[in-house]
N, C-alpha and C positions, 0 to 999 in steps of 0.2 A: 504493500500500500504506500501511497505517496502522501506526504504531510507538508508540502511546500507552503501552502497557504497558512496552515497552523503555525509553522515556523516563523513566517513573516509577521503574523499577528502577535506572536509571543514577543518578538523583538520590539514591536511597537508598544506593547503593553509594558515591557520592562522600563521603557523610558519615562513612564508617568505613574506606574503602580509599583510599589515595593515588591521585588521578585517577579513582577509581571502578573501577579495573581492577588485575589482578595481573600483567599484562605490557603494556608501553606501547603496542604497535601496536593493541591492542584498543580503545583510546580514540578511534580515528578522527581523531586530531590531524592526520594527513597529508591527510585528505580532507574533514574537517569533518562536522558532523551528529552524530547520536546513535548510539552503537554498538548493534548488535543483540544482544539477550539470547536465548540458545537454550534451549529446553525439552527437545528430544529430536532425535535424528537416526537415519536408517535408510537404508542403501544410499548413494545419491548425493545424498540430500536432507537439508536442515536444516528444522526446524520451530521457529519462534521463539515468543517469549512472547505475540505478538499473533495467533498462528494462521496466519502466512504460511508458505508452503512455498517453499524456495529451492533451486536447483541449486547444489551446493557445489563450488567449485574450489580450496579450500585444504586440504581433507582433514585438518583439525586441524594444519595446517602440515606435512603429510607423512605422519604415522603411519598414517592410514586408507587404505592403498593398495588394500585390497580392499573398501572401503566401510564406512560406519558400522554399528555393532552387528553386525559379522560373526559369524555364529552360532557357529562353532567357538571363537572367542576368548571370546565371552560365556559359553558353556557351560564352558570351561576355568576361567574366573575364578569362576563360581558354585560349581563342584565343589571348587575349591581353598579357597574362603572357608569352607566348612563344616568344614575341618580346622584353621582358624586363620589369622590374617592376617599374623602376624609372630612370629619366634622369636629373632632375633639369634644364630642357630646355623645351621650348614650344612644344606642339603637336597640330595637327589639331583637335584632339578629343575635346580639350578645347573649340575651337571655335564652333564646331558642337553642343555640349551640351548647350553652352551659347545661341546660336541662337534658339534652341528649347525651352529652359526655358523661354526666353524673348518672344517668340511667344505665349506661354501658359499663361504667367502671364501678367495681364493688367498693364499699367501705368508705365512700367520700360523700360529704354533704354540700360543700361549696367549692367553687373554682374561680380562680382569677386568671385572666388572659394577659399575656405579655407579648413580646416581639421575637423572642428566640429561646432556644433551650438553655443557653448560657444565662440569660436573664431569669428564667424560671428557676434554675438551680441556685443561683445567687440569692434570689428572693426567698426560696424555701429554707436555706440555711439561716438567713436573717430572721425569718419567722420562727424557726426552731430556737434560736438563741434568745429572741425576745420573749417567747412564750415560756421558756424554761428558766430564764435567768442565768444560764450557764454560757460559757464562751468557747469551749473546745469542741471540735468535731473530729470524727474518725473518717478517713477515706482510705481507699485501697490502691496500692501501687498498680498502675496500668489502667485504672478507671479514669475516664475523662468526663468532666462535668461542665465543660465550657472553659473560657479563658478568664474567668473572674480570679482575682488574686488568691483567694483562699484555696483554689483548686490547682494552681500551678506549683505544686509541691512535689519534690522527688524524695524517695526514701534515702536514708543515710546508710551507713555501713552495716548497721544491725538489722535484725529481722523486724523489730518494731522500734520506732524512734520518733523523736520530733522530726518533722520534715525540714528541708532546707529549700530555699527558693530555686525553682528550675527555670526562671526567666528573669533577666534584669528588669527592674521596676517593681518586683515583688519584695516587700520588706521582710527582714528577719522577724520582726514583731508579728506580722501576719502569719508567717510560717510557724511560729511557736504555738499558735492556736489550732494548727492542723496536725493531727496524729496519723501516722501511716501504719498500715498492716498489709500483709500479703493477702491477695484474694484467695478465697476458699480455705483460709486458715483461722478457724474459730478460736484456737488456743491463743493466737497472737492478740486477738480482740479481747479475750478474757483478761490477759495480762495488762492491757491498757486500762481496762475498767478497774482492775485491782490497784493500779498505780494512781489513777485519777478518778476515784469513785464518785466524787461530787462535782466534777468540773465538765463532764461531757454532755453537751447539749443534744448531739445527734450523731448517728451514723448515716453517711450518705453512700449509696452503692448503686451500681448498675446491676439489677438482679440477674440479668444475663449480660455479661461483658461483651462489648462490641468494639473496643478500641485497643485490644491486644489480640485481634482476631475474635472470632465468636467463641466465648468460653462460658458454658453453662455452670450454674452453681453446683457444688458437690452436694450429695444427699445430706440433708440435715443442716447445711451451712446457714441458709436463710432463716430456718426455724431457730437456730442457735442465736443468731443476731436479734431476732424478735424477743427471745427470752431474756437476753442480756439487757436490752432496752427497757423491758418491763421491770426487771430487777433493780436497775439503777436509775429509773426515772428519766430516761433519755428517749428522744424521738428516733424512729426508723424512717429514713427518707429513701424511697425508691426513685432513682433517676430512670424514668421510663421514656425519655426523649426518643430512644430507639425502639424500645419494646412496646410502648403504649400503642394500642389499636393495631399492632402488627402481629404479635404472637397469639392474640385472642381479642375478642371484642373488649374485654376488660384488662387486656395486657398481661404482664407477668404475674400480677396479683391473682388474677383468675386462673391462669395456666398452672402456676406453681402452688397455689393455695396458701400463700403467706400474706398477711395483712400488714401494710405499711401505715405509718401515721400521716405522712405527707408524700404525695406523688407528684413528680414533674413530668411534663409532656412537651413535645415538639414534633417536628417532622410531619408524621401522618396527620396530626390534628389540624395542620394548616393546609392540607391538600396541595402542597407545593408552594404556598406563599409563606412569608416569614411570620410564624406564630409559635408562641410557647405558652405554657400554662402550668399552674400548680394548684393542687387540690388537697383538702384535708377535711377533718371533722368540723362541725360548726363551732365547737369549743375552741379548737386551735385557730381557725380562721377569724374568730372574733377579736383576736389580738391585732389584726391587720387594719391599717388605716383605710377608710375613715372611721371604722368602728372602734379600733384600738390604737395603741401608740406605735406599732411597728410600721414604719413608713415604706411605701412602695408606690411608684407612679410611672406613667409613660404616656406621652402625648398621643402616640399612634396605637397604644394598646386597644384591642377590640376594633381595629380598623375594619370598616365594612367590607372591603374587598377580601381581606383575609378571613373574616368570619363567614362570608358567603362561600368561599372555597372550602373552608374547613367543614362547614355544615353539610355541603353537598357530598364531601368525602365520607363523613361519619354516617350520613343517611344511607349511602351505598353499602358501606361495611355492615351496618346494622340490619340491612334487609337481606343479606346473603348468608344464610346459616351454614352453607357448605364451604365458604371461602377459605377459612383458615385450615381446614383439613385438606382442601384441594392444594393449597400452597405448600403445606408441609409435605404432601406426597410428591409434588414437583421437586422440592428440595431434596427429598430422599432419592428421587430418580437421578438427580445430578450427583449426589454423594456416591451412589452405587457405581455410576459410570466412571467418575474420576478415580474412585478407589480401584476399580478393575484395571484401568490403564496404568496407574502408578504402581500397583502391585506387580503386574506383569513386567514392568520395567526394572523392578528391583531397587527402586529409590527409597531412601528413608523419608517418611512423611507421616503426618497426622491430619485427619479431617475431623473438625468439630462441627456439630450441627444442632440446632434446635429451632423448630418451626420453619420459618422462611429465612433464617440466618444460617450462614455456613462459612467456614474458612479452611484454607489449606496451609499447612506448616511443613516445611522441609526439615524435619528433625526426627530422630528416633525416640525422643522423650515425649511422654504424654503432656499435652499443653493444658495446664490447669490454672496458671496465673502468669503474671508478667515475666517473672524470672524464667519459667520454662518456655514461654513464647519467644524470649530473646535468644534461645538456643537455636532458633531456626537459621538455616543457611540462606542469608540474604542474597548472596551472589546467584544462587540457584533460583531464588524467587524472581530476581530481575530478568533472568532468561525466560522463566515461565511467563511473566507478565508480558514481555515484549513479543515472545513467540505467539502467545494467544492473541495479542493485539494484531499481529500480522495476519492472523487467521480470521479477523473480524469479530473478536470477542473482547469486550471492554470489562476488565476486572478492576477492583480497587488498586490504585498505584502505590500500595504499601502492604508489607507483610503483616502489619498490625491493625488491619481493618477487616471488618466482617463484610461478606457479600450480602446484599439485600435483594432477594428475588421479588419480582412483581407478577401479578396474576395474568398479565398479557403474555408472558413467556409461554410458548407452546412446548409440547413434548418434542416436537421437531427441532425447536431452538436448543433445547437441552441436549438432545442427541447430537446436534451439530457441534455443540460446545465440547462434548466428550470426544467426538471425532477430531476436533481441532487439537486437543491434547495428544491424541494418538499420533498425529502428524509431527508434533514438535518434541515429544517426550525423549527421543534419542539424543536431542541436543541439550538436555538439561543436566 
């Protein structure tokens, strides 16, 4: 495939945009080469600036669960745009989508809409601190909750430790209120609670990790976190920006049967437009302004175009009882196909999967947390990524990202993907 136009566009972008992109993973730093510039997309396919057609396995990093340019969402946005794009005032749409979201998600009474997953997670942590009167939070190495200061923390040399800033601009004082533990390690979390029994406001976690590949929780891990939060009077925050409305109508809470105190949403809930949200019980949400003292605001929160898109998306998901099982079966089909090819080739690999999320790791070690994910052979992954791209398959351009399948993918698309791997596997 030729990417001359994308290459030219990238050079133009680098002159006026840092790194030529508005989100770092798009720059292909992890895999090398020139990022693909997209002109349009429809269903399961991307069409780039050079006229190439690609089978898409990122689905805009999750939101396009029903495929690109899904007609009910597009129609809803067009119809709404004719009435105005922003008011800075309430609309009935906000209440309508709030009612539907709360109907679909278990265990939540009220929801507040914001503009991104980062904003949702940032606000959820502030709410937990304000409602509990405590300051420290526990997060897990390898989990990503957006680029708010409290989340840009890396683990130190020990298994459990105070974090240290992983980005310039994040203060050491901020880092001291963020405690780190390995994902899927309940003993490490227990130690943190023993050391700081009265200081931990909340645990925040991706119930199914998607930023170190797809890593499901170990049996009993989330239940263990729930018990510790109950024991020490802390809140359990599920970051369902990826998993919400993707793994089930009610997200990971429904699928895995564990109740969170606060849940954050993004991606699918916006139907492809910039939307985030956080939800909790009435008691917890009563601490939020204007009812309570915990301040949070946003001029474009509840934007009518975003609410229209999100409402159309949730209505479509809510009306299709077979959707999540159908998507899980498609993902299983992909898993079995990739597994067969890689096994025959004799390569070291691991495939993780849950629902419509899946990832491939080139390592002999089971991938259960960030440390084991980091054992993957990144040079082999680069060859895998570019080899599949040459075959017309667009995968996440990082070994530390989950694939997100969409319902527009056909069995033929999946089989073509497996056949593409069979063509390139000898070069890996």
